[in-house]
VOZADO-384515 format. One record per residue (C-alpha): residue number from 0; x, y, z; residue in one letter. Coordinates in Angstrom, 1 decimal. Example, Ala and Ser with C-alpha at 12.3 -4.5 7.8 and 13.67 -1.06 7.14 Angstrom:
2
[0,[12.3,-4.5,7.8],'A']
[1,[13.7,-1.1,7.1],'S']
***
This chain:
308
[0,[-41.9,-22.2,36.9],'M']
[1,[-39.7,-19.1,37.3],'P']
[2,[-37.3,-18.2,34.5],'A']
[3,[-33.7,-19.0,35.0],'S']
[4,[-31.3,-16.1,36.0],'P']
[5,[-29.6,-16.4,32.7],'V']
[6,[-32.7,-15.9,30.6],'S']
[7,[-33.7,-12.9,32.7],'N']
[8,[-30.6,-11.0,31.6],'K']
[9,[-31.5,-9.1,28.5],'S']
[10,[-28.0,-8.0,27.5],'Y']
[11,[-24.5,-9.2,28.4],'A']
[12,[-21.5,-6.9,27.7],'V']
[13,[-19.3,-9.9,26.8],'S']
[14,[-21.7,-11.2,24.1],'R']
[15,[-21.3,-9.5,20.7],'F']
[16,[-20.3,-10.3,17.2],'G']
[17,[-18.4,-8.3,14.5],'V']
[18,[-18.4,-9.1,10.8],'V']
[19,[-16.5,-7.0,8.3],'I']
[20,[-16.7,-7.5,4.6],'D']
[21,[-18.3,-10.9,5.2],'G']
[22,[-15.5,-12.1,7.5],'V']
[23,[-16.3,-13.0,11.1],'D']
[24,[-13.8,-11.1,13.2],'L']
[25,[-15.4,-11.8,16.6],'T']
[26,[-12.5,-14.1,17.7],'S']
[27,[-10.1,-11.2,17.5],'Y']
[28,[-12.2,-8.3,18.8],'V']
[29,[-11.9,-7.4,22.5],'K']
[30,[-14.4,-4.6,22.5],'N']
[31,[-16.5,-2.5,20.1],'V']
[32,[-18.5,0.7,20.4],'E']
[33,[-20.1,3.5,18.4],'G']
[34,[-21.5,3.5,14.9],'G']
[35,[-24.9,5.0,15.6],'L']
[36,[-26.5,8.2,14.2],'H']
[37,[-25.9,11.5,15.9],'K']
[38,[-28.0,14.7,15.3],'V']
[39,[-26.9,18.2,16.3],'E']
[40,[-29.6,20.6,17.3],'S']
[41,[-29.5,24.4,16.7],'T']
[42,[-31.3,27.4,18.2],'K']
[43,[-33.1,30.0,16.1],'E']
[44,[-34.4,33.3,17.1],'Q']
[45,[-37.8,34.1,15.6],'V']
[46,[-38.8,37.8,15.6],'G']
[47,[-38.9,39.5,19.0],'S']
[48,[-40.0,36.4,20.9],'Y']
[49,[-37.6,36.0,23.8],'N']
[50,[-37.6,32.2,23.7],'H']
[51,[-35.6,30.7,20.7],'P']
[52,[-36.9,27.6,18.9],'T']
[53,[-34.9,24.5,18.5],'N']
[54,[-34.7,22.2,15.5],'H']
[55,[-32.5,19.4,14.2],'L']
[56,[-29.6,20.3,12.0],'A']
[57,[-26.4,18.4,11.1],'T']
[58,[-26.5,14.6,11.0],'R']
[59,[-23.5,12.4,11.4],'T']
[60,[-22.5,8.9,12.3],'I']
[61,[-20.4,8.3,15.3],'E']
[62,[-17.0,6.6,14.6],'P']
[63,[-16.8,2.9,15.4],'I']
[64,[-14.0,2.0,17.7],'T']
[65,[-12.6,-1.5,17.8],'L']
[66,[-9.9,-3.1,19.9],'E']
[67,[-8.5,-6.2,18.1],'V']
[68,[-5.8,-8.7,19.0],'G']
[69,[-2.5,-8.5,17.3],'L']
[70,[-1.9,-11.9,15.7],'C']
[71,[-0.8,-13.0,12.2],'K']
[72,[-4.1,-14.6,11.4],'A']
[73,[-6.1,-11.4,11.8],'N']
[74,[-7.1,-10.3,8.3],'P']
[75,[-7.6,-6.7,9.4],'I']
[76,[-3.8,-6.3,9.7],'I']
[77,[-3.4,-6.7,5.9],'D']
[78,[-5.8,-3.8,5.3],'I']
[79,[-3.9,-1.6,7.8],'V']
[80,[-0.6,-2.4,6.2],'E']
[81,[-1.9,-1.3,2.7],'K']
[82,[-3.1,2.0,4.1],'I']
[83,[0.1,2.8,5.9],'V']
[84,[2.7,1.4,3.5],'N']
[85,[1.0,2.1,0.1],'S']
[86,[-1.7,4.6,0.9],'R']
[87,[-4.3,2.1,-0.5],'Q']
[88,[-7.5,3.0,1.4],'H']
[89,[-10.2,0.5,1.5],'K']
[90,[-13.9,1.1,2.3],'R']
[91,[-15.3,-1.4,4.8],'L']
[92,[-18.8,-2.6,5.4],'S']
[93,[-20.1,-4.8,8.1],'G']
[94,[-22.4,-5.7,11.0],'E']
[95,[-22.2,-5.5,14.8],'I']
[96,[-24.5,-7.7,16.9],'F']
[97,[-25.3,-7.2,20.6],'H']
[98,[-26.6,-10.2,22.4],'A']
[99,[-28.1,-11.4,25.6],'D']
[100,[-26.5,-13.9,28.0],'A']
[101,[-27.7,-16.7,25.8],'N']
[102,[-25.9,-15.2,22.7],'S']
[103,[-29.2,-14.4,21.1],'K']
[104,[-29.3,-11.1,19.1],'S']
[105,[-31.0,-8.2,20.8],'R']
[106,[-29.7,-5.3,18.8],'F']
[107,[-28.0,-5.1,15.4],'E']
[108,[-26.1,-2.5,13.5],'Q']
[109,[-25.0,-2.3,9.9],'D']
[110,[-22.4,0.1,8.5],'F']
[111,[-21.2,0.8,4.9],'K']
[112,[-18.3,2.6,3.2],'N']
[113,[-16.3,3.0,6.4],'A']
[114,[-12.8,4.6,6.3],'M']
[115,[-10.2,3.6,8.8],'I']
[116,[-9.2,7.0,10.4],'T']
[117,[-7.0,5.9,13.3],'E']
[118,[-4.6,3.0,13.9],'I']
[119,[-3.2,2.5,17.3],'G']
[120,[-0.4,0.2,18.4],'F']
[121,[-0.3,-0.6,22.1],'P']
[122,[2.1,0.7,24.7],'A']
[123,[4.8,-1.7,25.6],'L']
[124,[6.2,-2.3,29.0],'D']
[125,[8.9,-4.7,30.0],'A']
[126,[7.1,-5.2,33.3],'A']
[127,[3.7,-5.5,31.8],'G']
[128,[1.4,-8.5,31.6],'K']
[129,[-1.3,-7.4,29.2],'D']
[130,[-2.0,-8.7,25.7],'L']
[131,[-1.0,-6.5,22.8],'A']
[132,[-4.1,-5.1,21.2],'M']
[133,[-4.5,-2.7,18.2],'M']
[134,[-7.1,0.0,18.4],'K']
[135,[-8.9,1.0,15.2],'L']
[136,[-11.3,3.9,14.5],'K']
[137,[-13.7,3.6,11.5],'L']
[138,[-15.8,6.4,10.1],'Q']
[139,[-18.9,5.0,8.2],'P']
[140,[-20.8,7.0,5.5],'E']
[141,[-24.0,5.0,6.0],'E']
[142,[-25.4,3.1,9.0],'A']
[143,[-28.6,1.5,10.1],'S']
[144,[-29.9,-0.3,13.2],'F']
[145,[-32.7,-2.5,14.4],'R']
[146,[-33.9,-4.6,17.2],'A']
[147,[-32.5,-8.1,17.1],'G']
[148,[-34.6,-11.0,16.0],'D']
[149,[-33.4,-13.4,18.7],'G']
[150,[-31.3,-15.5,16.4],'S']
[151,[-27.8,-16.8,17.4],'S']
[152,[-25.1,-14.3,16.7],'I']
[153,[-21.7,-15.0,15.2],'P']
[154,[-19.3,-16.0,18.0],'M']
[155,[-16.1,-16.4,16.0],'G']
[156,[-15.7,-18.8,13.2],'S']
[157,[-11.9,-18.7,13.2],'E']
[158,[-9.8,-20.5,15.9],'K']
[159,[-8.3,-17.7,18.0],'P']
[160,[-4.6,-17.4,17.6],'Q']
[161,[-2.4,-16.8,20.6],'K']
[162,[-2.1,-13.0,20.8],'T']
[163,[1.1,-11.2,21.5],'W']
[164,[2.0,-9.7,24.9],'Q']
[165,[3.1,-6.2,25.6],'N']
[166,[6.2,-7.1,27.6],'N']
[167,[8.2,-8.8,24.8],'S']
[168,[9.7,-6.3,22.3],'F']
[169,[13.0,-5.0,20.9],'R']
[170,[13.8,-1.4,19.8],'L']
[171,[16.7,-0.7,17.5],'E']
[172,[18.2,2.6,16.3],'I']
[173,[20.4,2.0,13.3],'D']
[174,[22.7,5.0,13.4],'Q']
[175,[23.9,7.8,15.7],'Q']
[176,[25.4,5.3,18.1],'G']
[177,[22.3,5.0,20.2],'A']
[178,[22.0,2.0,22.4],'V']
[179,[18.4,0.9,23.1],'T']
[180,[18.9,-2.5,24.7],'T']
[181,[17.7,-1.2,28.1],'H']
[182,[14.5,0.5,27.0],'V']
[183,[11.8,-0.3,29.6],'T']
[184,[8.7,1.3,28.0],'K']
[185,[7.5,2.4,24.6],'V']
[186,[4.4,4.5,24.6],'E']
[187,[1.5,3.8,22.3],'A']
[188,[1.8,4.7,18.6],'L']
[189,[-1.3,6.2,17.0],'T']
[190,[-1.4,6.8,13.2],'I']
[191,[-4.1,9.2,12.1],'G']
[192,[-5.8,9.3,8.7],'V']
[193,[-7.4,12.6,7.8],'T']
[194,[-11.1,12.2,6.7],'A']
[195,[-12.5,15.2,4.9],'K']
[196,[-16.3,15.4,5.2],'A']
[197,[-18.0,16.4,1.9],'I']
[198,[-21.7,17.4,2.0],'Q']
[199,[-23.5,16.8,-1.3],'R']
[200,[-26.9,18.1,-2.4],'G']
[201,[-29.8,17.1,-0.2],'G']
[202,[-28.2,14.1,1.3],'F']
[203,[-28.5,14.0,5.1],'L']
[204,[-25.0,12.4,5.7],'L']
[205,[-21.6,13.5,4.4],'P']
[206,[-19.2,11.5,2.3],'E']
[207,[-15.6,11.1,3.5],'Y']
[208,[-12.4,11.4,1.5],'M']
[209,[-9.1,10.2,2.8],'P']
[210,[-6.3,12.8,3.2],'G']
[211,[-3.0,13.1,4.9],'Q']
[212,[-1.6,10.3,7.0],'I']
[213,[-0.3,11.7,10.3],'K']
[214,[2.7,10.0,11.7],'M']
[215,[2.9,9.5,15.5],'P']
[216,[5.6,10.5,18.0],'K']
[217,[7.8,7.8,19.4],'L']
[218,[8.3,8.1,23.1],'S']
[219,[10.5,5.7,25.1],'I']
[220,[11.6,5.3,28.7],'H']
[221,[15.2,4.3,29.7],'V']
[222,[16.9,4.0,33.1],'P']
[223,[19.2,7.1,33.4],'L']
[224,[22.3,5.1,33.9],'H']
[225,[21.8,3.3,30.6],'H']
[226,[20.9,6.4,28.6],'A']
[227,[24.4,7.8,27.9],'G']
[228,[24.3,7.2,24.1],'S']
[229,[20.8,8.6,23.7],'L']
[230,[21.8,11.7,25.8],'I']
[231,[24.7,12.3,23.5],'K']
[232,[22.4,12.1,20.4],'W']
[233,[20.0,14.5,22.0],'F']
[234,[22.8,16.9,23.0],'E']
[235,[24.0,16.9,19.4],'K']
[236,[20.6,17.7,18.0],'V']
[237,[19.3,20.1,20.6],'A']
[238,[22.5,22.0,21.7],'A']
[239,[25.2,21.7,19.1],'K']
[240,[23.9,20.8,15.6],'H']
[241,[23.0,23.6,13.2],'K']
[242,[19.5,23.3,11.8],'A']
[243,[19.1,21.5,8.4],'S']
[244,[15.9,21.3,6.4],'A']
[245,[16.5,17.7,5.3],'D']
[246,[17.7,16.3,8.6],'G']
[247,[21.0,15.3,7.3],'A']
[248,[23.6,14.6,10.0],'G']
[249,[21.2,13.9,12.9],'Y']
[250,[18.3,11.7,11.6],'E']
[251,[18.4,8.0,11.9],'S']
[252,[16.3,4.9,11.0],'T']
[253,[15.1,2.2,13.4],'G']
[254,[12.6,-0.6,14.1],'A']
[255,[10.3,-1.7,16.9],'L']
[256,[9.8,-5.5,16.9],'T']
[257,[7.2,-7.5,18.7],'F']
[258,[8.7,-10.7,20.1],'L']
[259,[7.2,-14.0,21.3],'D']
[260,[7.1,-14.8,25.0],'T']
[261,[10.6,-16.4,24.8],'T']
[262,[11.9,-13.1,23.2],'T']
[263,[13.7,-15.3,20.6],'K']
[264,[11.3,-15.1,17.7],'K']
[265,[10.3,-12.0,15.8],'D']
[266,[6.5,-11.7,15.3],'L']
[267,[6.0,-8.3,13.8],'Y']
[268,[8.1,-5.2,12.9],'T']
[269,[7.4,-1.5,12.6],'I']
[270,[10.2,0.2,10.7],'K']
[271,[11.0,3.9,11.3],'F']
[272,[12.3,6.4,8.8],'E']
[273,[13.7,9.8,9.5],'G']
[274,[13.8,9.6,13.3],'I']
[275,[15.4,12.2,15.6],'A']
[276,[14.9,13.2,19.2],'P']
[277,[12.8,16.3,20.0],'E']
[278,[12.8,16.3,23.8],'Q']
[279,[14.3,14.7,26.8],'M']
[280,[12.6,14.6,30.2],'T']
[281,[14.0,13.3,33.5],'I']
[282,[11.6,11.9,36.0],'V']
[283,[11.0,14.3,38.9],'K']
[284,[13.5,13.9,41.8],'S']
[285,[12.0,13.2,45.2],'E']
[286,[13.9,12.9,48.5],'G']
[287,[13.7,9.6,50.2],'G']
[288,[12.4,7.7,47.1],'S']
[289,[14.0,4.4,46.2],'A']
[290,[12.5,4.4,42.7],'T']
[291,[14.9,3.8,39.8],'L']
[292,[15.7,7.1,38.1],'K']
[293,[14.5,7.1,34.5],'T']
[294,[14.3,9.5,31.6],'C']
[295,[12.0,9.8,28.6],'K']
[296,[12.9,10.6,25.0],'F']
[297,[10.4,11.9,22.5],'D']
[298,[11.3,11.4,18.8],'F']
[299,[9.6,12.6,15.6],'Y']
[300,[9.0,10.1,12.8],'L']
[301,[9.0,11.1,9.1],'T']
[302,[7.5,7.8,8.0],'N']
[303,[7.0,4.2,9.1],'L']
[304,[6.4,0.9,7.4],'Q']
[305,[4.5,-2.1,8.8],'L']
[306,[6.0,-5.5,8.1],'N']
[307,[4.9,-9.0,9.1],'K']
***
């Protein structure tokens, strides 16, 4: 009797499991990749022989990239908040399972002592229809892999929460008279964490130490006919205000809030500290185009705080 089409499929891209620190996060993970060993080769000239030899040199582990849903029940958000708000870095260990169409394990990865080196909040668009997903990059210090044993993989032990959408948000600037009620887009915010590699003794793989946290730029899009107050702020900063080392007189504070689909309930807030405009760009003018004229403002951020 011929095998069924499903059993003939050795792998399925939609069948995977992710466990971090013993917690099954599969229900919240949209995609996952990376986490395998990588070896760099080097060439070496030997004597007068015109053909150099090759041999293996530096060994590293590729970063693990995760895209996870933004929802209050996701435990990874608590870890991210402690890193950004309090500089409390936590080493993570876990497993990644790749399965066939029957959800049976075909390839398994383990990782240990992983640092979160990148935290990305999604781009927001008033006309968008996508779910709001957070991107994370983890740098492990140790990793291993093996063929799967055919057992059933974790498929999410937690009941998935309704994730947030990227079209429901509110941006507020607390000072400088800026009106942001007509913001149509907020570009993605990516927070970086410096990971310094330290090679010790005869160990093949380096250790990683956390360093500086790199604040993102805030970029927003506004229809030109609603951008008057932001233009005045940018004019004050770029064309009229004398430089000041501490930003007094032109910096402000603000907040970006994720809203539910009714736009009446606050779900999550990112608070900005020490914000000021760096650049203003007007969308290219084209004859005969009926597209609404918009402008883009780029702001620097001195610091931000994540709050549920």
